[in-house]
N, C-alpha and C positions, 0 to 999 in steps of 0.2 A: 572303176564301182563307185569308189569314194568320192572321186571329183564329181560325178552325175549326182550323186546324194546331195552332196553340197550345194549345186546347182540348183535342185530341187528345192531344198530348205529356202535359199535365197528367194526364190522364184515366190514360193509361198507367202513367205515375210512379206515381201515387196507387193505382191498382189492383195495380200490382208491391209497393209499399210495404205495403198491407194485406196482400195475400199471404204476404209475408215474415213479418208481424207475427204472424199467424194460425199460421204453420210455428211460429215460435219458442214462441208461448204453448202450442200443442198440445203440444211438446217438452217444455216447461217443467213443464206441470201434469198431461198424461195418459200421460207414457212412465215407467216404473218400471224401475228398475236392476234386474238380473239376471246371476246367475251361469252360468244355463241358456243360454248362446249358443255357437256354434261361434267358436272365438277362433285370431288367428294363434299359430303354434307357439310362438313365444317368451314368450306370455301363457297357454299353455293351461292350465297346471298351478298350481294354488294352493298356496303353502305352509302350514304348520302348526306349532305348537309345543306341546310336552306337558311340563309342570313336575312335577319331583318331588325336593322340596328343594333344594338348591344346583345340581341338575343340569337342563338343558332339551335334550329330544330335539328337533331341527327337522327337519322332513320335508319333502321336495321343494325342496332346496336347488340352484338351476340351476347346471349346470356345463357349458354346451354347449362343444364345440369347433369353430373357426372354419376354414375354407378362406378366406373371403372376408367383407365386410360381410354379404352376403346369403345366404351358403351355410355350412351348419353342420349338426353332428350333434348332436342333442339329447341329453342326459343330465342325471339327476337323483340327488343323493346325500341321505342321512340323515346327520345328524352330532349328536354330544352333546358339549355345551358346559357346561364348571363355572363356575357364575356367580362363584365366589370366585376364579375365576383369571382375568377379564377386567382387562384393563390400561390401554386406550386406544380413543380414539375418534378417527376422521379424517373430514373433510369432502371429498368427492370432487366436483370442481365442473367441468362440462364445457360451457362456450361453444359454441352452433351456429354462430353466422355470424362469419367472420373480420373482425375490425377494430371490431366492436360487441360489446359483452359482454352484451346485453339478454337474447335468447332463449338459455336453457342448461337442464342439467338437472344437479341436485344430489341427491347422496345420502350416506350415511352408512356408514363400515366401522368394523368392532369387532375389537380385536387381544387376543389371551390369552396367557398366560404361556406356554403351548405352543407357541408360534409360528401357532398358528390365525388367519386372518383370516375375517369373513365380512360382506358388504354387504346392507345393506337399502335399495332402491330403491323409492321412491312413482312408480308409473307410470301412464300413460292405457291402459287395457286394450284392445285394439283386436281387430277381427274382422277374417277374410282381406278383403284387398281394402281396407282400411281405411289411409289414413296420416295421421298427427298434422297437426290444422290448429287454429291458435288460435283462432279463429272456430267451427269445430265444438266444440270444447270449450267453450263458452260455453253449447250448447244441449243438454246430455244427450246427446251423441253417444257418450262413450264411460265405460265403469264404471271403477273406481279398483282397483288392485291392487298389494299389495306384494310386490314381487319380491326374495326373498333368494337371494343367489347368491356364487358364490366370485368372489374378486376377478379371477381371470385370464379369466374370463366378462365382468363387468361393467365392469371397467376395461380390461380387455385389448381388448375390442370397440371401444370407443371411440377409446381411444389409439391401437391398431396398424391396425385393420382399417377403421373408419370415418373414422381419421387427424384426430379432432377433438383441440383442445387439451385437456389433462387435467390437472388440479392435486389433489394428494392433500394437504389440509393438516391438520397435528396440530391438535387441540382441547385448550385446558386447562383440565382441571375435575379433580375427585376421583374416585375410583373407585366410590364410592357412588353417585354421580350416574350415572357409565359405566352402571352395572349396571342401574340404576332404568330409565335411556333405552332401554338394550337389552330390558328386560323390558315395557316399554310398548309398543313397536314391534312386539314379538311379539304379544302379547294384540291389539293394532290389527289385525295381519294375521290372528289367529285369528277374530276379531270380522266381517271382509269376507267370511270363506268362509259365515258363518251371515246375516249382514246386510249385502247388497250396497250399494253406495253409486256416486254417479257422482263423476266426475273433473270439476274446473270448472278453466279457465285461469287465473281470478283468484282464486276462493275456496277451492279444493282442489286445489293443484298440489302439484309436488314441494318446493317452497319451504315454501308456507304450512302443510303438513303436518308438516314438521320443525321449524317454529316453533310449532305447537300443542303438540307433544311438548316441547319446551324449556322452552315457558312452562309447562307443568303442573308442571315439575319445579323450574324457577326463576322465578317470576313477577317478581320484583323484578329481574332483568335483562332478560326479554323483554317487559315490559308494555306496550310500546307498537308497533303494526303500521309497517310501513314499506315504502314502495313498492318497496324493492329484493328484496321478497318477490314480487311480481308479475311483476319481470323478474331472475329468479334467477340471471342473469350476474353481476349487482353484490352477490350474497349473501356474497361473502367481504369486500367492504369492511363488509358490516354485521357481520360475526363480527369484524372486526378492530377496528371501531370500539368494539364491546362489549369488546373485551379478552379475549377468548376464543380467538384465534389464539395458538397456543403457538410464540412466535417473538419475536426482539428486533429483527428485520430489519422495514425499511418494507414497506409493501403491495407495491410495486412489484418488491422484492428477494426478497419471499417467495413471487410468483406465479413469478419464474424460477428461484429455489431447489427450490420443490415440483411444478414441472411435472415429470411424468414419462413422458412419450412416448418420448423416447430409449431410456430405462431398459427401458420396457415393450416396445418393438421389440427390444432385445438380449435380454431374458430370459423372452419370452414361452412358450418351451419349458421354463423353468427349474422345477424342482419347488420351489424357493423363492421363486417369482416376488414374493408379496408382501413378503417381506423385501428383495429384490434391487432392487425398484421404491424402496424406501425407504432403501436401502444400508445397512443396519444390519449388514450382513456385514463393512463396512469402518468405519463410524462408530458411535460410542454414540449411544444414544437421545438423550441430551441435547445432544450436537454436531448432530444430525440437526436438530432441532427450533430450533437457533439459526442 
């Protein structure tokens, strides 16, 4: 009797494992990415960019107004940026789990001489009823989207309404590389409109896509892959080790200095939100970075 029971248990486990394997194989081989689905409101509209000389016209910049983490009024803007006026790039990092920096979201913000800031966030594009899952992200569940948004939306949502820790780190690099990075990410956003791709937890997440952009522009510095890209909460360690975090502080001091939650809550309704969270109204850019 006991032997039969063990056989049945092994059979059930084997059948379950085979079913799971078939499910994964079917999703990986036979499911194709598509932009023609019903999407969650925050991912419903894809951005685009049109280039004309040094000017770029970015359409569908997300600028939602939030009442809580799940209640908002959708809004989109079109803006024109002068690539000659691009000044700075910032790495925004927001860990998900208190006490463990592993799971996190990271994205870039670009600053211009006219005090404009715009963020580009690589995200898993979700359908209504879907929530993010590390495991589902391995089996072609989500498409990939580059969300281009106002900082009050993308930073404010995480720092104020979700109350996740948010760090806005200044990056040390030349203006030509900043410009090339901005253009490369906009071109990738355009490409995804025409040729959709799947998000993948390990191989095509927020950090690995940023790594690909950075590696394309400066392969000597970013030539080796790091496990810290799979656990993006440690990405600030990676950029610190590479010497591109624009600060003379230790990493722990930098995390404390560049955490913006309190300032974001204080200035969420300020017309100068991006400047206020960086405190450039009272500190020079150089003193902020140090």
